[in-house]
PAROKOL-742642 format. One record per residue: residue in one letter; x, y, z of N, C-alpha, C in turn. Coordinates in steps of 0.1 Angstrom, whole numbers, plus 5000, padded with zeros to 4 digits. Layout:
# PAROKOL-742642
aXYZXYZXYZ;...
This chain:
# PAROKOL-742642
m538949245357538049155349537849195335;s538449115327538349165313536849225306;y536449285297535449345290534749225285;q533549225288532749125280531749195273;v531749145259530949185246529449205252;l528749285246527449315247526549195246;a526749105231525949015228526248875239;r527348855247527348765259526948825271;k526848935275526649015289525249015289;w524649045277523149065279522248935272;r523048835269522448685264521248655275;p520248645269518948595277519348455287;r518848445298519048345307517848305312;t516748315307515348265311514448295298;f513048235297512548245287512048385288;h511748455300511248575299511948685296;e513348685294514348785289514348735274;l513848645266514048625254513648735246;v514048765234513248915224512848825211;g511648885211511148855196510648705191;q510648635201510348495197509048425206;a508148505206506948475219506448355214;h506148295200505448165199506448055203;v507748055203508147965210508247975225;q508648075230508548085241507348045249;r505948055241504748015249504647865251;a505247845236505147665235505847575245;l506947625246508147575256507847555271;v507247715272506947755291505647635293;n504647645284503547535288503747415284;a504747355277505047215277505847175290;l506747275296507447245308506447285319;d505447335321504647335331503747215333;q503347185321502247045320503146925322;g504146915321505246785318505046745305;r504546805297504746735284505846735275;l506946675278508246705271508646605258;h509046665248509546565239510846545241;h511046415232512646345234513646455226;a513146505215514146585206513546705202;y514246795200513646955199514746995186;l514047045175514647125163514747255164;f515447355166515447505164515847525151;t515147575143515547655133515647795129;g516347875122516048015119517748045117;t517548195113518848245105519748245118;r520948335115521948325127521548465135;g521948425147521748525158520048545164;v519348455160517948485165517648395177;g518548325180518548255195518248125197;k519048025187518547895184519247845199;t520647875197521447785209520947875223;t520748005225520348025238518747955241;l517947925233516947895234517447735243;a517947655235518547515240519247535251;r520247625254520947645270519447655281;i518647765276517847795287516947685289;l516547585279515647455279516647355289;a518047355288518847245295518747305308;k518347435314518547465325517047445332;c516247455323514647445331514647275335;l515347205325515247045328516146985338;n517347085344518047055355518147155366;c517547285367517447355379517347255392;t517647285402517547215414516547285423;a516247425419515647485429514447525423;g513347535431512047625425511547525415;g511647365415510947265408509647245410;q508447205400507347185403507347015406;g506346975414506246825417507246735417;d507346605415508346505419509446525409;a509146565392510146575386510946705387;g510646805394511446925397511946995384;i510846995373511147045362510647195361;t511047295356510347435358510447515346;s509747595345509947705331510847815337;t510547845348511347935355512747925361;p513747875354514947845363515447955374;c516047925385516448015395517748105389;g518548035383519848075377521048075389;q520548045401521448055415521847935417;c521447815414521947675417523247635412;d523747535415525147495409524647465394;s523647395392523447355378522947465367;c522247575372522247685362523547765361;r524347775370525247865373526347765364;a526347635363527247585357526947575340;i525547555338525147605323525647715319;d525447835326525547955321527147985316;e528147935329529347945324530047825317;g529247755307529547665301530447545306;r530247475318530847375323530047295333;f528847255325528047175332528247055324;v528346905330528846795325528046735316;d526746735322525746675313525046755300;l525546875299525146935289526446935277;i526046835266527246795258526946875245;e527846985245527447075231528447015218;v527847015209528446935198528347035185;d529647065178529647155167529247035156;a528347025148528646935138529246955125;a529447105123530447135113531947105112;s532147045125533647005127533746855131;r532346825133532646685134531446585127;t531946575113530946535106530946375102;k531946335105532146185104531346105110;v531045995105530245895113530945815122;e532445825125532945785133532845875146;d532746015145532246105156531146095161;t530246035156528646055158528645905165;r529245785161529245675170529645695182;e530945745184531445775196530445865206;l529845945201529146025206527745925213;l527545855206526245785208526645705219;d527845635219528245515231527945565245;n527845705247527945725259526445785264;v525445755253524145775255523345665267;q523845555267522945455279523645515291;y524845615294524845635308524145725316;a523945705325523045805335523845925334;p522846065340523746155338524646185351;t525646245351526746255362526146355375;q525746475369525646605377523946635377;g523246625368521846665368520746575364;r519646615364518746555361518446465348;y518546535337518846485324520246515318;k520546435307521646435297521346515289;v521646645284521446695271522546715262;y522046675249522946685238522646795227;l523046885229522947035219523746985206;i523346945197524146955184524147095174;d524847175175524747275166524947275151;e524547315141524147335130524547165122;v523347125127523146955126523046925110;h522647005101522846985088523946975084;m525146995088526246955085526546845087;l525946715092526246585094526346505081;s527246415080526946325069525846245069;t525446185054524346105054524745975065;s526045915064526145805074525745845088;s526045975092526046025106524446015108;f523846085100522546095102521845945105;n522245835098521745695097522245645110;a523245675114523945605131522845685140;l522645825139521845885147520345855148;l519745795141518345775137517645675148;k518045565152517545495161517545535175;t518745615177519045685193517845805192;l517945905181517045995183515645935183;e515045825177513845805177513445745193;e514445675198514145585213515245615220;p515345745225516645755234516245705248;p517245695256516745645271515945765277;p515245705285514245835294514945965301;h516745955304517446035309518146135301;v517646115284518446195276517446265267;k517746395265517146495256518146545245;f517546535234518246605222517646735216;l518646835214518346965210518947005199;l518447005188519347055175518947175170;a519847245163519947345160520647355143;t519847425136520347445122519747585115;t520647625107520447765098519347715085;d519747565082519347515070518647365069;p517347415076516747265076516447175064;q515947255053515947195043517347085039;k518447085046519246965041519146865053;l518146875061518046745069516946635065;p517046515067516746385061515246415064;p514346385057513046365065512746275077;t513646185076513646075087513846145100;v514846245101515346325109514146415115;l513646495104512746585107511346535114;s511046395110509746345115510046315130;r511246275134511546255147511746335155;c511446495151511446615163510546695162;l510346745173509446875174510246975171;q509547055160510647155149509747265158;f510647365160510347545162511147605154;t510347705144511147785134511147945142;l512347995144512548135149512448215139;k511848335141511648455133512448525130;h512748625121513548745120513148825132;i513948915137513649015148513149155140;p512049185141512049345131512649435139;p513249535131513949665134513249735148;e512449735149511349765161511849725172;r511549575172512049525185513549525187;v514649545178515949565180515949685184;v515249805180515649945187515149945198;e514349885201513649875215514249815226;h514949715224516049645230517449695232;l518049755221519149845222518849965231;t517750005230517350125237517550105254;f516949995258517049935271518449895275;v519249835268520649795269521549935273;l521449995263522350145262521950205276;g520850205279520150305289520850225303;e520850085303521450025316523150025314;e523450025303525250055302525650205304;g524450285305524850425306525850495294;v525150435279526050505267524850585260;a525350695258524750805251524650765237;f523150785231522950755219521450865211;e521950835199520750905192520050805186;e518650835186517650755182517550705168;g518150795158518450795144519350675142;a520650695152521750585148521050435153;l520150435163519850275166519250235154;w518250305148517650245135518350235125;l519250285122520450235111521050095117;l521350085127521849955136520949845133;g519649885139518549755136518449715122;k518549815111518149785098519549705091;a520649735096521949655094522049545101;a521249525111521049355118520749265109;d519749295099518949235092517949085102;g517549145110516749035117517548965127;s518749005131519448905141520049005151;m519348965163519649035176521249035179;r522148915178523148895179524249005171;d523749035159524649075152524149255152;a523249255159522649395164523649435176;m524049335185524449375194526149405192;s526549325181527849315178528149465172;l527249495162527449635156527249735165;t526549745178526549835189527949855194;d528349715197529849735205530849815195;q530649795181531549865173531250015176;a529950015173529550165173530150235185;i530050175195530350275209531950265205;a532850185202534150245199534450335190;f533650315180533950405165533650545171;g532750565183532150685184532650745197;q533650675202534550705216533650695229;g532850605229531850575239530450635240;a530050685226528850725224528350705211;i527350695210526650655193525850765187;h526450805178525850915171525550875153;h524350935151523850885138524950905125;a525651025127526651025118527950925117;d528450915129529350805132528850665127;v527450615130527250465127526950475108;a526550585104526450595088527850565083;a528750645087530150645083530550505086;m530450425097530950305102530350205091;l529150185089528250115080528550135065;g528950245063528950285049527850275043;t526950315046525150325042524850475040;l524050485028523550635028522750645035;d522850775039521550865051520550865045;h519450815053518150785047517550915044;r518051005051517251145049517651195035;h518651165028519051195016517951155005;v517751025009516550944999515051025002;l514951025013513351095016513651245008;a514751305011514851435004514451404986;l514851324982514651304967513451284964;v512651204972511351144970510551284972;e510851384982510051474984510251584970;a511451604966511351664954510651624944;l510451474941509751404933508151474933;a507851464948506351514949506351634947;d507151724950506851864946507151914931;v507951824923507851824910508951964906;d510051954916510952044915512151984910;v512452014896513751954889514951994894;a514952134897516152224903516452114918;r515652174928516052044937516351924938;l515551854928516051714929517551674921;l517951774910519051774908520651814920;g519951924925520651944937520851864945;e520051764950520151684960521151554957;i521051544944521951444936523251474936;a523451624936524951674936525551674948;q524751654958525151664973525351544978;l524551444971525151294972526251264965;a526751334951527951294948529151314956;e529051424963529851474972530551324983;q529551264983529951174995530251034987;g530351004976530850914965530150784968;p528650834970527650674972527850594958;d527150504963526750384950525450434944;f525350494933524150544928523150434924;a523750324922522850204921521950164933;a522550204946521850164958521050304962;v521350414958520550524960519250484953;l519350434939518150414929517150304937;d518050174941517250094949516350154963;d516950234970516250294978515150354977;v515250454963514150524962513050444957;t513350344950512050264946511650164959;a512350154969511950084982510850184987;i511350264987510250404995508950424985;l509350404971508050414963507050324966;h507750174968506750044972506250104984;r507150144994506250165010505250305006;l505150374997504150464996503150394990;a503350294981502050264975501350154986;v501950104994501450005006500450115015;a501450225015500650315027499250395022;q499450395008498050444999496850355002;m497550195002496450124999496050065014;v497050025024497049985035497550075046;p497450165052498150255059498750195070;d497950075079498550015089499649895085;a499649855073500649795068502049825065;v502450005065503850025063504549965072;d505749955066507049895072507650015078;n507949975094508650075101510350065103;g510549995090512149955092513150055095;h512950185091513550315094513150395104;g512050375111511450475121510950575114;d510750575102509750685094508750685089;r507750585097506550545094505750685092;d505550785101504850905099505050975086;t506350975083506951065072506551005058;v506550875059506050795046504650835045;l503850795058502450825053502050965050;a502651085053502951205050503051225034;l503951155032504751155015503451075007;a502750995013501850895006500550984999;a500251095011499351175006499251264995;r500751284994500951404981501251334969;f501451204968501251124955499651064951;t499351044938498350964933499250844932;a498150754931498350604930498850564914;e498550654908498950614894500550664893;d500750764901502450854898503150754905;v502650684919503650594926503850484919;q502850414910503050304904504050334889;l503650414885504450454873506150474876;y506450574887507650584895508250444895;y507650374902508050244906508550154896;q507750164884507950094872509250124866;i509250294863510450354858511350344867;g511550304878512850284886513650144884;i512350044888512949914885513549914869;q512849984860513649944844514950024846;g515050154850516050234852517550154858;r517050054869517949984875518449864866;g517649824857518249754848519249804835;d518749914835519450004823520650074830;m521350054842522450104845523850074842;a523749924835524849844833525249934818;h524050004813524550024799524750204797;a524850234811524550404810526350404812;p526550564805527950604804528350624820;a527650644828528050704841526850664850;l527150584864525950564872525250694878;r525750794877525050914881524450984871;s524750974861524151034850522650934849;a523150794852521950704849520850724859;l521050784871520450764883519250944877;e520351034874519551144870518751124862;m518751084850517851024837516750944842;t516850864849515550774855514850864864;l515350944873514651044884513751154872;l514451184862514051274853512851234845;r512951084841512151044832510751024842;m510950994854509550994862508851114860;l509451214861508751354862508251384847;a509451334839508651374822507351304819;f507351164823506151074819505151074830;r505151174840503851144847502651184842;p501351154846500251174839499951364834;q500151414844500151564843501251634835;g502451554833503551604827503551604814;v502351554807502151534793501951644787;p502551724775501951834771500651794765;r499951914767498251924764498352014753;p497151974742497152114732496652234740;p496352354731495952454733494752454738;a494152534748493152574754491952584741;t490852504743489852514733488352544741;p487452564735486352604741485752464745;l485052494755484452314761483552264752;p484252134750483352034745481752004746;l481752044759480251984765479452134765;q478652164756477752274755476352234764;s475752334768474152284772473352224760;q472952104762472052064752470852064751;r470252114767468752124768467952234761;p468852354758467952474750468452424737;s469452374729469552304716468452214711;a467952114721467452034721465852074719;e465752174727464152224729464052314717;t464752404711464252504703465452474690;p464952334682465752324670465652414659;a464352514660464052564649464452714650;a465152764661465452894663466552924656;p466753044646467753064636469153114647;p470153084640471253114647471653274654;s471053334643471053484647470453524659;s469753474662468453494672468653424685;a469453324682469453224695470553244705;p470253254720471153294730472453194727;p473553264730474653164732474753034740;a475252934735475352834741476152854752;t475552784764476752794778477052634782;s478052644790478352524795477552504805;a477252364808476252304818477552324833;l478852344831479352394843479752524843;s479052614845478952754845478452824858;a479552884858479752944873478453094872;e478553184862477353274862476153264854;p475353314856473953294847474053404838;t473453384828473753474815472253544813;p471953684819470853734820470353804803;p471353814795470853874781469953764775;v469853634780469153534774467453554774;e467253644786465553644789464853714778;p465453824776464653914767464453854752;v465453764750465353724735463853624731;p463453564739462253504733461153564729;p460953694733459653744731459953804715;a460953834713461253854698461353754685;e461253634692461353514683459553474678;p459253424667458253384663457853274669;t458853194676458453084682457453054696;p456752974695455752984708456653014722;p456153094729456853134741457053004750;s456452924750456352794757457852684754;e458152744741459452674739460452724739;q460552894744461752954749461952974762;a460752914771460952944783462152864790;p462552734786463652674793464852744790;s464852804778466352854777466752944783;a465753024790465953164798466553094813;e466652964816466952914831468152824826;p469352864834470752814831470752664836;p471352604830471352434832471652414842;w472352504852473052434863472052484876;a471352574872470452624882469152534887;t468852404883467852354889468452244897;d467752164905468052054914467551944909;e466951934899466351824895466851784880;a467751674880468251644866467051594853;p467251664843466651634829466651494827;p465851454819465951314810467551274808;m468351184812469851184811470251174797;v469051094788469751054776469951164766;e469051284770469151374758470651454755;p471151484767472051544767473451474760;l473451324759474551254753473951204737;s472651204739472251184721472051284715;s471651454720471451554712472551624704;p474151594709475151664702475251604685;h474651484686474951434671474351474659;p474951524647474051564634473051474633;s473051354637471851274631470751274638;s470751344650469551394658469251524660;g469351584648469051744646467551774648;p467151864642465851914648464451824644;e463951764653462851674655461451724657;p460651714652459151824653458651764667;a459051614669458451594683458751624696;s460351694697460951724708460551844715;p459851944707458952044716458051974723;e457151854721456051854727456051844741;p456851774744457251754764457051884770;v458151974762458252094768456952194769;a456152194760454752254757453952244769;e453952054773453052034784453652084795;s455052084801455452114813455452244815;a455452334806455552514805454452544797;p453352554803452052614796451952784796;e452852804804452852974809452953034796;p451953124793452053244779453253344780;a453553394792454353514794456053434797;p456853434787457853394790458653474798;p458753584800459453664812459153594826;v458053604827457553564839458353414841;a457953344835458853174836459853184839;a460953304830462253314835462753364851;e462153444853462053514864461553444876;a460453334878459953294887460553144887;p461753104894462452974897461352894904;a461952764898461252634906461452634921;p460452544925460852544943462252504946;d462852424936463852334941465352404934;t465052534928466252584922467252614932;a468452614925469752644932469852824934;p470552884942470853014939471553044928;p471453164922472253214911473753184912;g474553144906475853114905476453034912;r475352924916475952784923475752684916;l476352564915476352454910475652324915;d474452264909473552194917474052054909;h473551924914473951814911473651794895;a472351844892471751804874473151904867;g473652034873474652094863476051974865;w476251934877477351844879477551714869;l476351654868476051544859476051594846;e475651704838475451734827477151814821;g477551864833479151914826480251824830;f480051704835481251654837481851594829;g481451564817482751574805483351664800;a483251804804483951914801484751894808;l484951864820486251874833487451794825;k488651834824489751784817490551714828;l489651564834490451504842490851374833;g491651304844492051184833492651084849;g492850964844493450864853492250874865;l493250814878492650794886491650924893;t491651034890491451144895489951144889;r489751094875488451114866487551014874;n488350864878487550764882486850814894;l487750874902486850894917485851004914;a486051104905485351204904483951154897;a484051054888482950994882482050904894;h482850884905481850814914481350884928;c481451044924480751124934479451204929;q478651254939477751294938478051454943;l477251554940477451674944476451714957;k477251724969476651714979476151874983;s477051984982476452094985477352204978;d477152334975478152454969477452564974;d478352624981477952754989478552894985;g479252864971479952974963481352974966;e481952894976483252894982483652774982;t483152664984483552524988482352444981;l483052364971481952244963482152114974;a481252054979481251924985480751804979;l481451714977481351604967481151454979;r480051414977479951284982480551164974;l481151104980482051004973481650864978;d481650774967481450614968482250574981;p481750514990482550425000483550344996;s482950274983483850154978485050224972;q485350364967486350404963487150484974;a486950454987487450544995489150534996;a489550404992491050394995491950454988;m491250494975491950594964492250724968;q491550774981490850934982492450964986;a492551114980493951184985493551314980;e494251414988494051554987494451594976;v495451524966495651594953494851564945;h493451484947492551484937491651594940;d491451624952490551754954491251884945;t492451904947493052004942493151994925;r493351854918493051854903491351874899;i490451854910489251884904488852014905;a489452114916489152234913489852294905;k491252244898491952324889490752324876;a490252184874489352144862488352244861;l487352254874486552354875486552494873;a487952544878488452694876488552704859;s488952594851489352604837487852624831;n486752584839485452624833484852724839;g485352824847484852924849484552914864;i484752824872483752784884485152784896;e485352884903486352884912486252864923;r486252734930485852664941486852594948;r486952574963487652454969486752354969;v487552244965486752114965487152034978;t486151984983486251884995485551734989;m486251634991485551524988485751425000;s484551355006484251285018483551165013;a484051085019483750905015482350915025;e481050885019479850845029478950815016;a477950745024476650675016476150745010;l475950694994475450794985473750814988;d473250894981472050944980471450834970;l470750734971470150644961469250714950;t468450814955467750914947468450984936;l469951014938470551054929471450954919;e472250984907473050944899474350984903;t475250904898476750964899477050974883;p478151024878478351034865478650884858;q479050814865479250684864478150594862;t477150604872476050514866474850574861;r475250724858474350774845474850744830;d476250714831476650684818476350544815;a476550474825476150314824474650294817;r473750384830472150374825472150424810;v472550504808472350574791472750484783;g473750414786474650344778473650224774;q473150164785472150044784471050064777;e470350204778469250244771469350254756;r470450324753470950354740471250184733;q471750124740472049974735470549904732;a469749924739468449884740467649894729;k467850034724467150104716467350074700;a468950044701469850034689469249864683;l469049784696468649654691467149624688;d466149724695464749744692464949784677;t465449884674465649954659465849834648;l466849754652467249674640466449564640;n465749504652464949394649463749444644;r463149574644462249584636462149634622;d463349644617464049644602463549544597;p462849564584462049474577463149374570;h464349434567465249364558466149254569;i466249324579466549214593465849094595;q464449144594463349014598463448914586;e463548974573463948884562464848794564;l466348854571467248744569467048644581;k466548704592466248624602465448494598;q464148534589463248404585464048324576;a465048384567465348314557466548224561;f467348294567468848214576468648134589;g467748184595467348154610468848264620;a468948384614470048434620469648494632;t470648574643470348604656471348724655;f471048814666471948924667472648864683;m474148904678474648924694475049044697;d474549034708474149174716475349254721;n476449184722477849254726478349334714;g477749264700478249334685477449444681;v476549464689475649604682475949704689;m476149834684476549954689475750074687;p475050144695474150254693474950344684;a473950454674474950574667475550624674;g476650684670477750774676478550734688;h478250574689479050514699480750544700;a481150554689482550614686483250704692;d481950834691482050944695482450984713;
């Protein structure tokens, strides 16, 4: 017996053997079991998804002579052994009239076909007309078919199939029960090919099946045909390298290697991978398309991990890669890739265009922008300066950052030598990061401006809160809630947040964090759950580097959990302070006598969004 190709040998013969069309299978099986049959069915979908196969299975269900239900004898599970079933499978059933509309487009052909509709079936229970590529019929042919299609004799069923339903007249569509067959995903193709090759006893590599499933583009028939070709190409076995050579496609592992080099910011490795690709003579434009396609999957993985496409069988690899990129990097790389793809037409060589596009991604990444030389921290401790405005510069203790890892003991002996009252000097002996309770949040933001220089009223609240006459005792006896020396507390996190050299998404995430704990080695941050989708390990690393630049060597861990409603985050603190300063600025203007005269004379009013507090531009 001659060899039978896999696409024909493994063609489904019952609804339960059908792959990837569960929605159509369920509707037809229920209709057959309940006896609710339509007179005309239209199956639409791309090539090789099972339109004609479904029509033949339905014809067997209508004409099977064994295992029928009720008086009608119709069943959803044809036996496949009776004369009718075998005749339909072998293509010799008299009452199944298959018509190729692409070769019989004339109205005369349609009229000749319809002349036999009135006669009863010869062999089976129903006379079934299967018209393939029905959209190829002419307008006159459709007009001749309309009346019979709407009211056929009770012994006639019409099964229409087409890949282009948009070309069918609305009058035809309204007379049919339409089923749209879906593309078969690569996962189902690989699963089915694994079963078929196992039954056939053919050795294969799983990576090769993923290449075949991707090349099939949703068509199971194409996948089976390509599998036949791969078996012949590999001399009875299917290997990954053979399939890649047969299809002429780029090995997906090389593209993943390029993306990994981008993740590591390894320019030498990146150029080395491109040099290896050049030895295979690939289409460099297609290589860039594959890179941008992976970047798209990385963006999806960062937002909705469960929605990642597994068309290449590399879902786990993509999810691991997504954790090594920040969201802004992925979006920037994708945009540069799309722009570079359009510029390839103007490049002197496609390889150089690919290299320049990938190098441009690294050159313009947020952390790759050159920064100015290191300068002292812009945020200094504002509480000592605000509380001791009259202290001379020569005798005042050196200003310390709010994010300082080590206390400064020399501060303590300074206050007794000053003529200033001890109550004003006591707070300066306590590091700003050593208390758990944050001071009034407005002061650290307003005090740096020259306009808010020494005010005689500022020391008064301090004198009430620190009445002890002995400054050394006040400095040595910590408050009940103070943190151990060298540790960062939440007040210090808030006050020193502006000194951290963070940007982009990392700064936004850190601004929504509360300091949970600091044991001297690990700094634990509590992240607002609304920002959890953007969380990644790279942000922890960036925050740790920013803290290290301020003298705090810590490993940072960020966990999304419910915030402590009694504490502020840098974002809520800034929002509150901004509102307070805005309200204060409006109140100051409303009390100004000149403004009041203008209001009375001209009926003027303030535009609240146009009023900015002093120092807002800073």
